[in-house]
N, C-alpha and C positions, 0 to 999 in steps of 0.2 A: 742248208739248199735255201734260195730264195721262196717267196708267195709266188702261187700261181694266180693271175690276174684272171677274175673270172665274173666281177661285178660293174665294171666301169659304168657312170651313173648313163651313160647314151648307148653303151650296147642295150643296158638293160630296158631302159624306153622303148629302144628301137624293136626287140625281141620282143616284148607286150606289144605293143602298137603295130605289127609291121605292116599286117594287112589292112589294117586302117589307113597308114601314111601312103600307102598304094590307091586307095580309093581319092583318099584329099588331092592327090598329085594329079592323079587322073582327073579329077572335077576341074582343078585349077587347069589342066592344060588345056581341055575342051571349053572353056570361058576364055583362054586365051586365044583359041583359035578362032572362036566366032568372033572376037573382037567385043563380046559386050560381057559384063563380069556377074556372074553367076551367084543367089544371093544362098549363102551355108545355114542351114538349119541348125541351131546349136543346144549343145546336152543343157545347155543352165543349169550349171553344176549348182551353182547359190540354190535352186529350187527345191532340190534334193537332200533329205536329209541322212547326215554323215551319221547321223547315230542309227538310223533304221538301216542303211547301206551296212554298215558295220555287222546288224544283226542280221541280216538276209546272205554273207558270206560268213556269218557264226565266228565272229571275231568280237573282242571286247570292246575294241576301237579301229576306225580307219580314220584317215590323214590325207587332206585332199593337198595332194604334192605338186601336181603338175597342170596349164591350160596349154593344149596343144595349139598349131598354129589355125591362126582365124577362129578362136575359140571353139574350133571344130571334135576337140576331146580333152579328159580328163582322167585324169591318174590318181590314183591312189595307196598308198601303202598305210601297213601294219603301222608305221613307225611318225612321229614326226617328221616334217621338214626340214628339218635340223639335222637330224639323223638321219635321212633318206640320202639328202644331200653328199655325206659325208660318205669316204670310201670304207666301208666297213674293214673291220680288223678280221689279219690271215689267223685260219686257227687248223686245227687238223680236223682231218675229212669226216671222222665220227663226231667232233663237235659243232658242224653245221645246222642251221636252223632258218629258215628259207623265213623270209618275212611276207604274210601276205599281200596281193596287190589286185586289182580291180582296173581294169580300163572302160570308162564310156566313148563312143562316138554318137554323133548324130552327123550325117552330109546329105546335101542336094546332087541327087544322082538319079541316072537312070536304071530304068528296071535293071538294065542287063549289068549291072554292077552288084546285083544280087546272086544271079550264075555266075559272077566272077567271084565272089565270096566263096558261095557252093565248093566251084573248084580248086580252092586254092585250099578248102578243108579237105576235100579229096586228094590232092595231092600228097597229103600229110597221112592218110590211112583211113581219116575220120567216118563215119558212117553217120548221116542225119538224121535228127529224131524232130518228130513234128514237136511243136511246145503245143501245149495247155490250151486246147480250144475254149475253156472258159475265158481265157485272158482276154478274147475278142483281138487278137493280133493279125490276123487275116492269114490268109494261103499261103505267103509267102514270107513267112515266121517258122525256123528251124534251129537244132541245139546240136551243141558237140560237145564231148565227155571225155576224156579220157584220162588216166593214171599214169605218168613215166614214172619207171621203176631202175634201178641201177643194176637188178638182178645179174645182168646177162654182160654189163658194162667189166670192162678190165678191173683190176682193184686199184684203189689208190693208191700214191705213195707215200708209207710212212715219214718220208724224209722231207715230204712238202707239206706249205701249209697253204690253206685254200681260203678264199674271198666270196664264194659262191652263194649269195643270202636271197636271190630270187629263185634258185634253181633254172632250168633241170637241172640234174643230178650228171656228171659227167665221167664219176669212176662210184664201183664200190666199193665202201658200203653208203655214200652220200641218200639223205631220204630221199622220198619219193614225190615227184609232186602233183598233184591234182587240177584239172585246168577243166571250167566249162564254158561253153562261148556259145551267144548266141546272134542269130543275125535275122532282121526284119525289115523288110523293105514294104512300105504303103505309098501308093500314088499310082499314078495312072500306065498303062500299059505303055506310053509313046510319050515324051517327055521326062520332064524331071520329077521325083516324090524324094521322099526322105528315105533314107537309109541307116541304120540304129545296127551298130556292132557292141555287145558286150562281153568283157572276157574277164573274168577269175580264176586267180591259183591262188594255190595251197599248200603247206603242207603237210602230206598226208600218211601216217594218223601227226597229231589228234584231229586234224580237219578232216568236215568231210564234206564238199561243196553238193549239194541239190541243181538240178536241173532247172526245178519249179522257181525255184529264189531267184535266179540271174536273170529266167525270164519274168519275174516281175518287175526287176529293175528294167530290161526292156519298155516293159509296161509303164513304168515311172517316168520315162524319157519321155514317152507321147504326153502324159498325164500331167507329168510335174508332182506326184502325189507317189508313193511308196504305202507300202501296208505296213 
């Protein structure tokens, strides 16, 4: 039986940064409609320590894999770019191990986009949690935490090989995927401010992501520094 394709590179990036791409597309569309280009605030990935990023997502190492359109996003994986760009080997479902991933974005956008992001997460059945006040990220800052398991999914076919290396699980007993996302908007009620989205995902166990650490990454996007 041939391999079951579930890890094409374009698909992985699309799933990881789906909400981000909506924000970027809407921002570009708004600029085109007005006839005036809108400046995008970039995450400036090179300002953030990859070593500290790895520590905050509880990984030995993370690698910058991809810088998105208009430098509005950065995607990291727990494997070097050379490996991330390869089609992963197909293995039995019981041998799958997800590689950790991290997406960081910052775009110039109106305040309404913050509400749009909240609605997007709500449509997935996720409940918003306020971020730690000590980080001083303002009133427009929420976190979302979920664990996707294969417990209620159909059994994997022992005759099929899978290459699902970033999750989420597609059959039982593929491993569980933990995801934490943080959305922050800072700026005026009218006009453009900065919308930051940070989303981390990793296999659990052994990894256990914490909301506070992902919130710290969001803070770092604004300050250029990480704890």
